MARVONU-687625 format. One line per field, with one value per residue (C-alpha): x, y, z. Coordinates in steps of 0.001 Angstrom, whole numbers, plus 500000, padded with zeros to 6 digits. Layout:
REM residues N
x c(X; ...)
y c(Y; ...)
z c(Z; ...)
//
This chain:
REM residues 319
x c(911037; 908930; 911821; 913533; 909905; 909270; 913012; 912361; 908693; 910715; 913665; 911122; 909145; 911864; 913126; 913084; 910648; 908061; 907612; 907154; 904609; 902944; 902379; 900916; 898358; 897935; 897564; 894827; 892983; 892871; 891877; 889025; 887829; 888311; 886122; 883700; 883118; 882703; 879831; 878134; 878361; 877430; 874485; 873180; 873406; 870898; 873228; 871847; 873925; 876054; 876716; 878424; 880871; 881595; 882092; 884357; 886794; 886493; 888352; 890874; 893810; 892985; 891765; 895056; 896878; 895184; 895572; 899513; 900149; 898371; 900401; 903543; 903060; 901214; 904076; 907252; 906683; 908216; 911453; 912554; 911228; 907627; 906905; 910021; 909859; 908428; 911310; 911789; 912060; 915385; 915963; 912323; 914601; 917814; 919665; 922771; 922451; 925378; 924141; 920845; 920001; 919397; 916613; 917941; 919252; 915883; 914352; 917456; 917549; 913848; 913752; 915078; 912956; 909974; 910716; 912080; 908380; 906291; 908872; 908617; 904766; 904069; 906641; 904441; 901555; 902787; 904216; 900381; 898891; 901260; 900383; 896679; 895968; 894737; 892891; 893161; 890292; 891106; 889732; 891747; 889471; 887095; 886398; 889203; 889631; 886553; 888295; 891604; 891148; 890113; 892769; 894742; 893262; 893723; 897661; 898565; 896431; 898417; 901851; 900837; 900365; 903363; 905400; 903886; 904658; 908259; 908322; 906643; 909299; 911932; 911581; 910615; 913664; 916123; 914521; 914777; 918302; 918933; 917122; 919618; 917993; 914269; 915607; 915060; 911229; 910123; 911358; 908989; 906407; 906794; 906770; 903850; 902126; 902894; 901765; 898295; 898145; 899532; 896659; 893585; 894405; 894876; 892185; 889235; 885877; 886773; 887009; 888862; 891758; 892180; 892342; 894966; 896696; 896394; 897910; 900888; 901642; 901423; 903790; 906151; 906048; 906258; 909276; 911060; 910574; 911927; 914851; 915521; 915260; 918048; 920244; 920326; 921742; 917956; 919248; 917009; 917830; 917626; 914050; 913173; 914409; 911907; 909213; 909425; 910140; 907176; 904401; 905590; 904672; 901718; 900222; 901064; 899257; 896151; 895690; 896900; 896370; 893566; 894523; 892467; 893159; 890345; 888207; 887734; 888505; 889026; 888867; 892071; 893238; 892643; 891019; 892404; 889730; 887445; 883871; 881949; 882983; 880511; 880632; 878380; 880473; 883452; 884103; 884468; 883768; 884334; 887960; 888552; 890431; 892944; 893161; 893826; 896658; 898015; 898652; 900039; 902342; 904105; 904255; 906212; 908371; 909297; 910138; 912059; 914283; 914903; 915749; 918048; 919923; 920266; 921741; 924217; 925135; 925470; 927742; 930114; 930191; 931297; 933745)
y c(748858; 748636; 750056; 752784; 754366; 754116; 755584; 758251; 759251; 759849; 761582; 764121; 763980; 765577; 767494; 771115; 772695; 769443; 771334; 774707; 773503; 771511; 775009; 776866; 773778; 773895; 777634; 777626; 774656; 776810; 780464; 778500; 776435; 779561; 781662; 779108; 779133; 782516; 783029; 780145; 781589; 785001; 783741; 781162; 785010; 786359; 788356; 788368; 788044; 789862; 791052; 787782; 787524; 791323; 790990; 788131; 790428; 793302; 790760; 789838; 790581; 788453; 785327; 785436; 786131; 783094; 780688; 781819; 781099; 777350; 776565; 777563; 775546; 772457; 772494; 773341; 773110; 769766; 768407; 765768; 761967; 760679; 761718; 764512; 767411; 770458; 772785; 775789; 779344; 779521; 775749; 777058; 779914; 777689; 780162; 778595; 779447; 781752; 783668; 784448; 788438; 788705; 790838; 794236; 793745; 793253; 796112; 798618; 797585; 798304; 801653; 803393; 801349; 802423; 805917; 805459; 804235; 807082; 809658; 808507; 807940; 811543; 813097; 811147; 812824; 816155; 816333; 815043; 818024; 820472; 819430; 819673; 816155; 815267; 816993; 815649; 816194; 816768; 814537; 814613; 814634; 813133; 811443; 809584; 808934; 806839; 805099; 804581; 800757; 799886; 801679; 799833; 796640; 797384; 798343; 795250; 793230; 794666; 794086; 790682; 790619; 791901; 789484; 786379; 787654; 788190; 784513; 782655; 784535; 783801; 780238; 779150; 781125; 779392; 776057; 777057; 777601; 774225; 772691; 773279; 774063; 774284; 777352; 779877; 777931; 777949; 781654; 782460; 780710; 782401; 785770; 785072; 783415; 786511; 788746; 787593; 787900; 791560; 791783; 790403; 793313; 796105; 795205; 797828; 797464; 799419; 797912; 794817; 797414; 798680; 795102; 794561; 797161; 796341; 792924; 794121; 796511; 793816; 791705; 794388; 794831; 790803; 790966; 793747; 792036; 789036; 790421; 792393; 789477; 787827; 790763; 791010; 787065; 785776; 787715; 787016; 790659; 792012; 790419; 791804; 795787; 795078; 793869; 797469; 799606; 798239; 797789; 801742; 802534; 800775; 801139; 805190; 805372; 803697; 803812; 807858; 809162; 806987; 805734; 803229; 799423; 796481; 796659; 800496; 803948; 802437; 804150; 806248; 809278; 811340; 810478; 811772; 814033; 816363; 815162; 814189; 811154; 808774; 806389; 803850; 800400; 802439; 802134; 805514; 806427; 804287; 804736; 806811; 805829; 809101; 808235; 804036; 805513; 808109; 805059; 802946; 805546; 806414; 802584; 802058; 805005; 803650; 800217; 801585; 804239; 801305; 798523; 800629; 801860; 797836; 796970; 800025; 798688; 795238; 796048; 798461; 795245; 793129; 795373)
z c(066166; 068621; 070795; 068461; 068211; 072003; 072165; 069628; 071059; 074653; 073413; 071538; 074668; 077309; 074311; 075647; 072538; 073690; 076991; 075292; 073067; 075874; 077544; 074755; 074597; 078174; 078471; 075429; 076967; 080187; 078530; 076620; 079926; 081929; 079764; 079265; 082927; 083603; 080617; 082082; 085757; 084627; 082189; 085394; 087731; 085316; 082439; 079162; 075884; 074599; 078487; 079350; 076927; 077144; 081213; 080035; 077698; 080164; 082601; 079997; 082120; 085116; 083016; 080853; 084468; 085990; 082700; 082654; 086379; 086455; 082855; 084339; 087314; 085407; 082888; 084816; 088356; 089061; 088116; 085066; 086208; 087669; 091139; 091669; 094062; 092723; 092166; 093948; 092197; 091466; 090419; 087777; 086502; 085854; 088533; 090265; 094104; 094339; 091568; 093254; 094245; 097919; 098848; 098984; 095672; 094173; 096235; 094902; 091363; 091151; 092427; 089553; 086586; 088524; 088502; 084992; 084040; 085551; 084347; 080522; 080721; 082338; 079704; 077136; 078594; 078844; 075176; 074031; 076153; 074929; 071474; 071762; 070981; 074466; 077397; 080858; 083232; 086810; 088865; 092049; 095339; 097122; 094135; 093544; 096977; 097026; 093637; 095248; 096245; 092809; 090983; 093327; 092695; 088934; 089296; 091129; 088379; 085891; 087822; 088048; 084400; 082781; 085913; 084295; 080992; 081739; 083891; 080682; 078121; 080461; 081301; 077790; 076092; 078167; 077651; 073889; 074236; 075023; 071678; 068937; 065707; 067177; 069304; 066018; 065125; 069153; 069398; 066880; 067713; 071348; 069854; 067816; 071493; 073131; 070395; 070713; 074377; 074087; 071267; 073226; 076019; 073119; 070569; 070061; 068828; 065505; 062155; 060274; 059188; 062481; 064137; 061796; 062119; 065989; 065566; 064429; 066859; 069679; 067382; 067246; 070982; 071546; 069084; 071152; 074301; 073174; 071846; 074687; 076826; 074542; 074273; 078401; 078558; 080033; 083376; 086386; 087468; 083899; 083771; 087408; 086093; 083043; 084881; 086781; 084231; 081719; 084954; 086335; 082447; 082315; 085757; 085165; 081979; 082842; 086560; 086709; 083557; 082347; 079014; 077862; 077199; 075452; 078407; 078144; 080434; 083939; 087454; 087145; 089090; 086254; 082674; 079486; 077542; 079247; 080234; 083237; 085339; 085875; 088878; 088240; 087981; 088061; 084648; 082268; 078895; 075962; 074716; 071933; 068685; 069501; 073132; 072096; 069470; 071847; 074691; 071785; 070830; 073770; 074457; 071274; 071606; 075255; 074065; 070623; 072583; 075244; 073376; 071246; 074725; 075708; 072406; 072018; 075732; 074954; 071880; 074411; 076555; 073669; 072337)
//
């Protein structure tokens, strides 16, 4: 009986869904630990509540990225078996050597999605300008040049965050594809988990009804991203194109046009809504409800349109 139980526990431990849920648990432990560490460090540095908590929330993308990369490395960086070597990125993603793209292919495949993301963001902003929903404060000049290092740092952080979300989704969905009946349950858990990550970045300081609606939007985005990943066959190059177009759209809206995320309106080349451009702490005015939902509207329409394009393309290939 003891051997049977030990064998059953061993099978569960090496089952794909077990690694996925181990990753979820590792991430949450790391995220809580990092948040507590930063709050304690800020408190010891002289910041008084609620300032430490607010500063931690304002750096949600950085803390998420740090927890994600640490959890991915800790759970999946080694092959099966005790004392096994670290796996390469190709082995981590489950790609065979002959299918791994060359560097020039990575570069060529990134150019069009990056341009598409910027064009879609600019077109959405133009429509909002023409309909009178937003206006843009012109800030191109010396002030924007001074802010360029900060803007570049924000842009790099957002690109890294999008890439880590994609890496997590690709790795976990590939593992779940081998788990049989557990795949549907695991994919649902993956959508809920990524929805929580997106909500943590999108959330505002509004009332409970607004927060609930924001949570539904985050789950909607996470569901579309998961479906998009499955439809594209979990291919590495499809994931790379998805990272390029999503990060290009996100960076364009936030770092070029100044749309707000959960931390407010960060330094950008221009900013939506007229008004002064205070440079204290490189933080702009508080986000308005209209600015927040304009950002979400552009992203939602983009996701739906692109997902429909991917779906019809997939059906055409099947036929």
